[in-house]
C-alpha positions in Angstrom: 9.9 -2.7 13.0 9.6 -0.4 10.0 5.8 -0.4 10.3 6.2 2.1 13.2 8.2 4.5 10.9 5.5 4.1 8.2 2.8 4.8 10.8 4.6 7.9 12.0 4.8 9.2 8.4 1.1 8.4 7.8 0.1 10.1 11.0 2.0 13.3 10.1 0.5 13.4 6.5 -3.0 12.7 7.7 -2.8 15.2 10.5 -1.5 17.9 8.2 -4.2 17.4 5.6 -6.9 17.3 8.2 -5.6 20.6 9.7 -5.7 22.2 6.2 -9.4 21.4 6.0 -10.2 22.0 9.6 -11.7 18.5 9.7 -11.4 15.3 11.7 -9.8 12.4 9.9 -11.8 9.2 10.1 -10.2 6.9 7.5 -7.3 6.6 5.2 -6.5 4.3 2.2 -2.9 3.4 1.4 -1.5 1.1 -1.2 1.9 -0.5 -1.7 3.5 -3.3 -3.7 3.5 -6.8 -2.5 7.3 -6.8 -2.0 7.1 -4.0 0.5 6.8 -6.5 3.3 4.2 -4.4 5.2 2.4 -6.4 7.8 -1.1 -5.0 7.9 -1.7 -5.9 11.5 1.6 -4.5 12.7 1.0 -1.3 10.8 -2.5 -0.8 12.1 -1.4 -1.6 15.7 1.5 0.9 15.4 -0.7 3.6 13.9 -3.4 3.1 16.6 -0.7 3.3 19.4 0.9 6.5 18.1 -2.4 8.2 17.2 -3.7 8.0 20.8 -4.5 11.4 22.1 -4.1 13.0 18.6 -6.8 14.1 16.1 -6.1 10.9 14.3 -7.2 8.7 17.1 -9.7 6.2 15.8 -8.7 6.6 12.1 -9.3 3.3 10.2 -6.5 2.3 7.8 -7.5 0.5 4.6 -4.3 -1.2 3.1 -4.3 -2.4 -0.5 -1.4 -4.5 -1.8 -0.8 -4.0 -5.5 0.2 -7.1 -7.5 3.7 -7.8 -8.8 3.9 -7.0 -12.5 6.1 -8.3 -15.3 6.9 -7.1 -18.8 7.2 -9.7 -21.6 10.4 -9.4 -23.6 8.8 -11.2 -26.6 5.5 -9.3 -27.1 5.9 -6.3 -24.6 2.7 -7.2 -22.7 2.5 -6.1 -19.1 0.9 -8.7 -16.8 0.5 -9.8 -13.2 3.1 -12.2 -11.9 1.9 -14.7 -9.3 4.9 -15.8 -7.1 3.0 -17.7 -4.4 2.7 -21.1 -6.1 6.1 -22.9 -6.4 4.6 -25.3 -9.0 3.3 -22.6 -11.3 5.8 -21.1 -13.6 5.1 -17.4 -14.3 4.7 -16.4 -17.9 3.1 -13.8 -20.2 -0.7 -13.8 -20.2 -0.7 -12.9 -23.9 1.9 -15.1 -25.6 2.8 -17.5 -22.8 6.5 -16.7 -22.9 8.5 -17.1 -19.7 11.1 -14.5 -20.9 10.1 -11.4 -18.9 11.4 -8.9 -16.4 9.8 -7.8 -13.2 8.7 -4.2 -13.2 9.4 -2.0 -10.1 7.2 -2.8 -7.1 4.4 -0.4 -6.4 5.4 2.5 -4.1 3.8 3.1 -0.7 1.1 5.8 -1.4 -1.4 7.5 0.8 -4.3 7.3 -1.7 -7.0 9.1 0.1 -8.1 10.5 3.5 -11.7 10.4 4.6 -12.5 13.6 6.6 -15.4 14.6 8.7 -16.4 18.2 9.0 -18.9 19.4 11.6 
């Protein structure tokens, strides 16, 4: 389960940042592309389990999945690609062309950490 490895990395990064500011972490926002195959429930469960007994215990994770994007080969427009509907054929939102390439999926990023200082 790669969510556990992601949770361990998040725990280390959040702990390090909180220690730098002598603060208690209470929340964190992460983002990743839709193709990352991150299961939100599994990641939150893994994070909660490994954070027990650490300063990160109780930290709430907010996970945002960035849309898949394409680049039109005809007009060079960048656009969101919806892959969930098998009947819908993806195409450029500007010119309608279906000649496009998928752009790299969004990376997994720790966007922000909410800290509480006493």
